[in-house]
N, C-alpha and C positions, 0 to 999 in steps of 0.2 A: 601822432596821437589822434584818435578818432574823435570827431565832434560829438557832443552830447546828443543822445537820441531819446525822445519821449515816445509814448504810445502812438501819437499822430505821425511820427516820422518813419514808422515801420511799415514794411510790406511783406506779404507772404513770399517766401523764397529768398529773403535776405539771409546770407550765410557767411560763415567764417570757419577757419581751421586753427586749432591750437598748436603750440609746440608739442614735441614728443617727449615721452618719459618711459624709461625701462622699469619694469616691475621685477624685483628680485627677492631672494630669500630674506633680506633685511626688512623689506616692506611687509612681507607676509608675517614675519616674526613680530614686528612692531604692532601690526594690526591685531594679531592674535592676543598679544599682551594687553592692548588697549580695550579690545572688545570682550575678552575672556573666551573667545571662540577658538579652542584648541582642537577642533575636529581633525583627526589624523589624516584626512584627505588633503589637508593644507600643510600640516607640520611634521608628518611622519613619512619620510621617503620610502621606507620599506612597505608600510601599509599602503601608501598611495600606488606603489609599483604594481600591487596585486589588484588595484581598483580599476574602474572603467576607463581611466585616462592614461594609466601606465606610469604616471609620475605625479608629483604634487601640483596642485593648481592653486591660484590665488583665490581668496574669499570673493564671492560675488559682490558683497558690499564694499570690499576694498576697491574693486574696480569702479563701483559707483562713486565712492569718495574721491578717487583719483580723477575721474571724469569731471567731478564738480570743481576740483582745483584747476584742472586743465582749462575748463571753460572760463574761469576767472582770468586766465592769461590771454584770452582773445580780445581783439579790439572791439568786437560786438559787446561782450560783457562789460568792458570798461566804459563803453559809450552809454550803457544803460544805467550806470550807477546813480546819476543824479535823479533819475526817474523811478528807481526801484522802491516800491513800498514793501513788497513781500513776495517770497516764493510760496506758492499756494499748495504745493505737493510734488510728489514724484510718482511716475508710473514707469517701472523698470522691467524690461524683458531681457533675460540672460539668453544669448544665442550661441555663444561659443566660449569655452573656458580660456582663461588667461593662464598661461604656463610661466613658470619662473624664467626670466630672460626675455619675455615678450616686451616689445616696445609698442606703446599705445599713443594714440592721439584722439582728439575729439573734433568731429565735424558738427557744427551747430547750425541749425536752420530754423528760422521762424516759419512755423507750419500753420498757424491759425491766429487770427486776431478776433477778439470778442468784445463787444460792448458790455458795460456793466450798468447798474441802475444809477450810477453817479456820473455826472458830466465831466468830472475832473480826472477820471481814470479809466483804464481798459485793461484787458487781460491778453497778453501775448503768450502763446504756447511755443516753446522752443524745444525742438527735438535735438538731443545730443546723441550722436552715434559714436560709440567708443570703438575705434578701429585698431586692429593689430597691424604689425609690420607687413603682413601678407595681404592687407586690405580687407580681411574678413571682419565683419561686424561682430564684436563680442557682446555689446550691450546697446539697447535702444532705450533712451531715457527721455520721457516727456516731462517737461517742467513748465507748468502754467505760472506766469509771473504777473503780478499786479503792478502796473506802471502808471505813473502820473501822465496826464496830457501836458503838452507844452503850455506854459502860462499858469499852470496850477501849482508850480513849485513855490 
């Protein structure tokens, strides 16, 4: 179990890697049902075969949601829980499609630390790289997180 980390304990470059997860037809179907996004590029094999990728791909936002879940399985994420006030947003770049059967993992890295106007907290920007089994980056997700400083809990 990782020790608790607060804003003051972080440094740029601190990194961690998640477990892996395979994305299949069941995940795509469940996400389509949950989101209401039944775009045939994701759910119609025949339509997708004639499209730009030659086969169905997972929803981009499904990849982002899976990346969020995988991040929570890292020691880095668990260590930040006592200090986490809020996630302040997401900036996502889709770089490569996720095909059914791809296995993904998240590499998370603290890329920026910013002071705020309050002495008891700071903002850590964590980049989550969603990588496929061939090591290609499928998504880059920047997540600014508002964290308490040590002693402010």
